[in-house]
Every structure is written in structure tokens, then in C-alpha cells.
C-alpha positions as CSV (number, residue, x, y, z in Angstrom):
1,X,7.2,-18.9,1.2
2,X,4.4,-17.4,3.1
3,X,0.8,-17.4,2.2
4,X,-0.2,-16.2,-1.1
5,X,-3.4,-14.2,-2.2
6,X,-5.3,-17.9,-2.6
7,X,-5.2,-18.5,0.4
8,X,-5.9,-14.9,2.0
9,X,-8.9,-16.0,-0.1
10,X,-9.8,-18.9,1.6
11,X,-8.8,-17.2,5.0
12,X,-11.6,-14.1,4.8
13,X,-13.5,-14.8,2.0
14,X,-16.6,-15.5,4.3
15,X,-16.4,-11.9,5.1
16,X,-19.0,-10.0,3.3
17,X,-18.7,-6.1,2.1
18,X,-21.5,-4.8,4.1
19,X,-21.1,-1.2,2.7
20,X,-22.2,-1.2,-1.2
21,X,-21.8,2.8,-0.9
22,X,-18.1,1.7,-1.3
23,X,-18.1,0.1,-4.7
24,X,-16.1,2.9,-6.1
25,X,-13.6,1.8,-3.5
26,X,-13.3,-2.1,-3.7
27,X,-13.1,-0.8,-7.9
28,X,-10.1,1.4,-6.9
29,X,-8.7,-1.6,-4.8
30,X,-8.7,-3.7,-7.6
31,X,-7.2,-1.2,-10.4
32,X,-4.5,-0.6,-7.7
33,X,-3.5,-4.4,-7.9
34,X,-3.9,-4.9,-11.7
35,X,-0.5,-3.1,-12.0
36,X,2.2,-5.9,-11.8
37,X,4.5,-3.9,-9.6
38,X,2.3,-2.7,-7.1
39,X,1.0,-6.3,-7.2
40,X,4.3,-7.9,-6.1
41,X,4.7,-5.3,-3.1
42,X,1.7,-6.6,-2.2
43,X,1.9,-10.3,-2.7
44,X,4.9,-9.7,-1.0
45,X,3.7,-7.9,2.7
46,X,0.6,-10.6,2.8
47,X,3.6,-13.3,2.5
48,X,5.6,-11.5,5.2
49,X,2.3,-11.5,7.5
50,X,2.1,-10.5,10.5
51,X,5.5,-8.9,10.3
52,X,5.9,-5.0,9.2
53,X,8.3,-4.7,6.7
54,X,11.0,-1.6,6.0
55,X,10.9,0.2,3.0
56,X,14.4,-0.6,2.6
57,X,14.1,-4.1,2.4
58,X,10.8,-4.1,0.5
59,X,13.1,-2.4,-2.2
60,X,15.7,-4.8,-2.5
61,X,13.5,-8.1,-2.2
62,X,11.5,-6.8,-5.6
63,X,14.6,-4.8,-7.1
64,X,12.6,-1.6,-6.7
65,X,13.9,1.9,-6.7
66,X,12.9,3.8,-3.7
67,X,11.2,6.2,-5.7
68,X,9.4,3.6,-7.4
69,X,8.2,1.5,-4.2
70,X,7.1,4.9,-2.3
71,X,4.2,5.3,-5.4
72,X,3.8,2.1,-5.0
73,X,2.6,2.1,-1.2
74,X,1.1,4.8,-1.7
75,X,-1.4,3.6,-4.0
76,X,-1.5,0.4,-2.0
77,X,-2.4,2.6,1.4
78,X,-4.7,4.9,-0.5
79,X,-6.9,2.2,-1.4
80,X,-6.3,0.6,2.4
81,X,-4.3,-2.5,1.2
82,X,-1.5,-1.7,2.8
83,X,-1.1,-0.1,6.3
84,X,2.5,2.0,7.6
85,X,3.7,2.7,10.7
86,X,7.4,5.0,11.3
87,X,9.9,3.5,13.6
88,X,12.8,6.1,13.8
89,X,14.0,7.5,10.6
90,X,12.6,3.7,9.0
91,X,9.0,3.6,7.5
92,X,7.6,-0.2,7.8
93,X,4.7,-1.7,5.8
94,X,2.2,-4.5,6.4
95,X,-0.7,-5.8,4.4
96,X,-4.3,-5.0,5.7
97,X,-6.0,-8.4,5.2
98,X,-9.4,-6.8,7.1
99,X,-9.8,-4.4,3.7
100,X,-8.7,-7.0,1.8
101,X,-11.2,-9.7,3.3
102,X,-14.1,-6.8,2.7
103,X,-12.6,-6.5,-0.9
104,X,-13.5,-10.4,-1.8
105,X,-16.7,-10.1,-0.2
106,X,-17.4,-7.4,-2.8
107,X,-17.0,-9.6,-5.5
108,X,-18.6,-12.5,-3.8
109,X,-21.8,-10.0,-3.3
110,X,-21.6,-7.9,-6.5
111,X,-19.7,-9.8,-8.8
112,X,-21.0,-13.5,-7.7
113,X,-24.7,-12.4,-6.4
114,X,-23.8,-13.6,-2.8
115,X,-23.7,-16.8,-4.6
116,X,-20.1,-18.0,-2.8
117,X,-20.5,-21.6,-4.0
118,X,-20.0,-20.4,-8.0
119,X,-16.6,-20.1,-6.5
120,X,-16.0,-23.8,-4.9
121,X,-14.3,-25.2,-8.2
122,X,-11.6,-22.9,-8.0
123,X,-11.6,-22.4,-4.5
124,X,-11.0,-26.3,-3.7
125,X,-7.4,-27.5,-3.9
126,X,-6.4,-29.6,-6.6
127,X,-3.7,-32.5,-6.9
128,X,-3.9,-32.8,-3.3
129,X,-3.5,-36.6,-2.2
130,X,-5.1,-38.1,0.5
131,X,-4.9,-37.1,4.5
132,X,-3.2,-39.7,6.0
133,X,-5.8,-41.1,9.5
134,X,-8.2,-39.0,10.9
135,X,-8.8,-37.0,14.3
136,X,-6.3,-38.7,16.7
137,X,-4.8,-40.3,14.8
138,X,-3.5,-38.1,11.9
139,X,-0.2,-37.4,11.4
140,X,0.6,-33.3,10.4
141,X,3.6,-32.7,7.2
142,X,5.6,-29.7,8.2
143,X,7.8,-28.2,6.0
144,X,9.8,-25.2,7.3
145,X,11.5,-23.0,4.9
146,X,14.7,-20.8,4.7
147,X,16.7,-19.9,2.6
148,X,20.1,-21.7,3.1
149,X,18.1,-24.6,4.7
150,X,21.7,-24.9,6.9
151,X,21.1,-24.0,10.4
152,X,17.3,-22.5,11.1
153,X,15.5,-24.6,9.6
154,X,17.4,-27.6,10.0
155,X,16.9,-26.8,13.9
156,X,13.1,-26.9,13.0
157,X,13.0,-30.2,11.5
158,X,15.0,-31.8,14.0
159,X,13.2,-30.9,16.8
160,X,10.0,-31.7,15.5
161,X,10.5,-34.9,14.1
162,X,12.3,-35.7,17.4
163,X,9.9,-34.1,20.1
164,X,6.5,-34.0,17.8
165,X,5.5,-37.6,19.4
166,X,5.0,-39.5,15.9
167,X,2.2,-36.9,15.6
168,X,4.3,-35.1,12.8
169,X,6.7,-35.7,10.0
170,X,9.0,-32.7,10.0
171,X,10.8,-31.8,6.2
172,X,13.2,-28.4,5.7
173,X,14.0,-27.2,2.5
174,X,15.9,-23.9,1.4
175,X,15.4,-21.4,-1.5
176,X,18.7,-21.4,-2.2
177,X,20.3,-24.4,-0.6
178,X,24.0,-24.5,1.1
179,X,26.3,-27.3,0.0
180,X,25.9,-29.0,3.3
181,X,24.7,-28.3,6.8
182,X,26.3,-25.8,8.7
183,X,28.7,-27.1,11.3
184,X,27.9,-24.7,14.3
185,X,24.3,-26.1,13.9
186,X,25.5,-29.5,13.7
187,X,27.2,-29.0,17.3
188,X,24.2,-27.4,18.8
189,X,22.1,-30.1,17.5
190,X,24.2,-33.1,19.0
191,X,24.6,-31.2,22.7
192,X,20.7,-31.3,23.3
193,X,20.9,-34.5,21.9
194,X,19.5,-35.4,18.5
195,X,20.4,-37.4,15.8
196,X,22.2,-35.3,12.9
197,X,22.9,-38.1,10.7
198,X,19.5,-37.7,8.2
199,X,20.0,-34.2,8.4
200,X,21.1,-31.9,5.2
201,X,20.1,-28.9,2.5
202,X,16.9,-29.3,0.2
203,X,15.5,-27.4,-2.2
204,X,12.2,-25.9,-2.2
205,X,11.6,-27.2,-5.7
206,X,11.9,-30.4,-4.9
207,X,8.9,-30.0,-2.4
208,X,7.0,-27.8,-5.0
209,X,7.1,-30.5,-7.9
210,X,6.3,-33.8,-5.5
211,X,2.6,-34.4,-6.0
212,X,2.8,-37.3,-3.8
213,X,3.7,-35.7,-0.6
214,X,1.0,-33.0,0.5
215,X,2.1,-30.9,3.4
216,X,-0.7,-29.5,6.1
217,X,1.8,-26.5,7.6
218,X,4.7,-24.5,5.9
219,X,6.5,-22.2,8.1
220,X,9.1,-19.7,7.0
221,X,12.0,-19.1,9.7
222,X,13.9,-16.5,8.0
223,X,12.7,-13.0,6.4
224,X,14.8,-14.1,3.1
225,X,13.1,-16.5,1.7
226,X,9.5,-15.1,3.0
227,X,10.6,-12.6,0.6
228,X,10.7,-15.5,-1.8
229,X,7.6,-16.0,-4.2
230,X,7.8,-19.5,-4.6
231,X,5.1,-21.7,-6.4
232,X,2.1,-23.0,-4.3
233,X,2.7,-26.3,-2.7
234,X,0.4,-29.0,-3.1
235,X,-2.5,-28.9,-0.8
236,X,-2.6,-25.5,-0.5
237,X,-1.2,-26.0,3.3
238,X,-1.9,-23.2,6.4
239,X,1.4,-20.8,6.4
240,X,3.1,-18.8,8.8
241,X,6.3,-16.7,8.8
242,X,8.3,-17.3,11.9
243,X,11.1,-15.3,11.3
244,X,14.1,-16.0,13.3
245,X,17.4,-14.2,13.6
246,X,20.3,-15.9,11.3
247,X,23.0,-17.0,13.6
248,X,25.3,-17.8,10.6
249,X,25.4,-13.8,10.2
250,X,27.0,-13.3,13.9
251,X,30.7,-12.2,14.4
252,X,32.5,-12.6,17.3
253,X,34.4,-15.3,19.4
254,X,33.5,-19.0,18.8
255,X,31.7,-18.4,22.2
256,X,29.9,-15.7,20.8
257,X,28.8,-18.0,18.1
258,X,28.1,-20.5,19.8
259,X,25.7,-18.4,21.8
260,X,23.8,-17.0,18.5
261,X,23.2,-20.8,17.5
262,X,21.7,-21.9,20.9
263,X,19.6,-18.5,20.6
264,X,18.2,-19.6,17.6
265,X,17.7,-23.0,18.7
266,X,16.0,-21.9,22.0
267,X,13.5,-19.4,20.2
268,X,12.8,-22.3,17.5
269,X,11.9,-25.1,20.5
270,X,9.7,-22.4,22.2
271,X,7.7,-21.9,18.9
272,X,7.2,-25.1,18.1
273,X,6.2,-25.9,21.9
274,X,3.2,-23.7,21.7
275,X,2.4,-25.2,17.9
276,X,2.7,-28.9,19.0
277,X,0.2,-27.7,22.4
278,X,-2.5,-26.1,19.8
279,X,-5.8,-28.6,19.2
280,X,-5.1,-28.5,15.6
281,X,-7.8,-31.2,15.0
282,X,-10.2,-29.0,16.6
283,X,-9.1,-25.5,15.2
284,X,-11.1,-24.5,12.3
285,X,-8.6,-22.7,8.9
286,X,-9.3,-19.3,10.2
287,X,-8.7,-19.7,14.3
288,X,-5.8,-22.0,13.0
289,X,-4.0,-19.4,11.2
290,X,-4.8,-16.7,14.2
291,X,-3.4,-18.9,16.4
292,X,-0.2,-19.5,14.4
293,X,0.2,-15.8,13.6
294,X,0.2,-14.9,17.1
295,X,2.9,-16.9,18.0
296,X,5.3,-15.4,15.4
297,X,4.0,-11.9,16.3
298,X,4.0,-12.4,19.9
299,X,7.2,-14.1,19.9
300,X,9.3,-11.4,17.3
301,X,7.4,-8.5,19.8
302,X,8.9,-10.0,23.3
303,X,11.2,-12.9,22.7
304,X,7.9,-15.1,24.4
305,X,5.3,-17.2,23.5
306,X,1.6,-16.8,24.2
307,X,0.4,-19.6,26.4
308,X,-1.2,-22.0,24.3
309,X,-4.7,-22.8,25.1
310,X,-5.9,-25.9,26.2
311,X,-7.2,-28.3,24.0
């Protein structure tokens, strides 16, 4: 899932374009995004923020020839919409959200003549059911998405549902759901004292089309799911990508496979512990998005998590 361009706009629309001499650069950026192929690359990179995505993975996810992808990212990079870096023999890319903020600020200042209020009708989420509770009584709906919905997202659903102290309702879904929960995932959860009787794979489409259930947060926990351009969920929830290695892909002895599942479980439990420690009621959307991205970024870089600040 990841963030849509709509959600990026919600996050950075308040950042004004400060230098009108850059108008030609903004026009060039808009022209670059006016091409369907380049827009697809940019949308995928936005969904994967804060990750740096290898060129090969981008090409595979979008069914692009390497030469075609190279042309697309070159144009997007020249416009300041994409950053690149080299790691060994691989080139990695990420969306430059700071420049995206400047671009959106330009649209507000130049096209709307500094009147962001005229955008309110299109920036307000539609089909959003009423929230349950306010302040400390608020219950947050959280959806975890991966490709098969048979292990990692199931772990996250079970952990948050049991350890969320009634402040969260947890759900999980897959972009291509498996027929059953992975047996080793069930064994892992039971060994940790979790009830697995209600866990089953579900399709993300079930949540996309259910207008009666609004998600407050959506986390993708595998890169493949984050690469899929799914329709937005009702209510435009806050999203983040917390990629976790797939334990199902681990080969070796039964002990090695079991260890991989326990590792994935522990990674998600640590991230969710940091998430549950955040002062969700008092943080504004921009600050909250930054905290969620930092949880994913820090864990991916070092295998540990930043200390959660006090509420």
C-alpha cells in the first residue's frame, strides 16, 4: 500500500514554494510526472518511503526494461523528484519529498494565488465514517498488509490485538492472500502465548470496498505488497512501510526455519512496541508520519529501534 500522492500532498501542502525564479523547474517536474511510465515509478517510490529501492526491484515491480527505467529515473532525478545512490554494484532510488513539497507549494502559491482554502474540497477525505471515541477513549483501527497474509502481517495483527490494551483494533490482509496461515507462523504465535483461532488470510480488496470500516493506520510489512498500487482505503489513513524479511523464503533445517519465524516475530513486536508508545492523540499528522517513518528507517538500518519519546 504505502503512501499515495494524495497523502503526500496532505503531508507537505503547507510547505510554500519560496523562490518564484524556480518556476521553470516546477513546470519541468510537472511535465515529467505527466508521463504514465514516469508517474508509475514515482508513485512506487513514494509508497516505499523511507526505503531506497534497488533499480532491479523497480524494473521487476513495474515490468519495465532496465534501459526504459534508466531513462525514467534520469528524467525524474533531473527534476529533483528522485534521489539516487550507489551501493556496491547496485543503484538505489528514493522519492525526494522535500522537493515534492516545494512543487505542491508552487501550485498553491502560483496557480491558486496563495489560497490553499480553495483546495479544501479535494483535500478532504470522502466516504469516511465517524470515528469511535475521542481523546484517551479513542480506539484506532490498524491494518497490516503483506503479499500472502500468511505470516508477517498475521504476526502484526496478533501482536497489536493482544498487546494493544484495548486501544487498537488490528486487522491484516494480503495483496495475493494465501489459502491458509503458514503452519510455522501458527507454531511461533502459540509458543509466544497467542490465540490463533481467529487468524486467517484475507484480501486487501475486502477492506478497500468496505466503506463502513475506516482504518486509521496502514502498515505494509513486505516490499512486494508496498510495490502494489492498490486503491486508497476509505478515510485516507496514515501509512508507513515497515519491511520485514520473509521467513517463508528461508531454507535450511527445521531449526533454522523456526529461527527465521521467531526473528520476524521479534522485529514486528519491537516496532509495534515503539508504535504503541507514541502519543497518537497529541501528535499532528506530519509529526506522526515522521515518527512512523523513523521507526521503519531506524529498524531497517540497525536492527534496533529508536527510543519512543514520552507523551
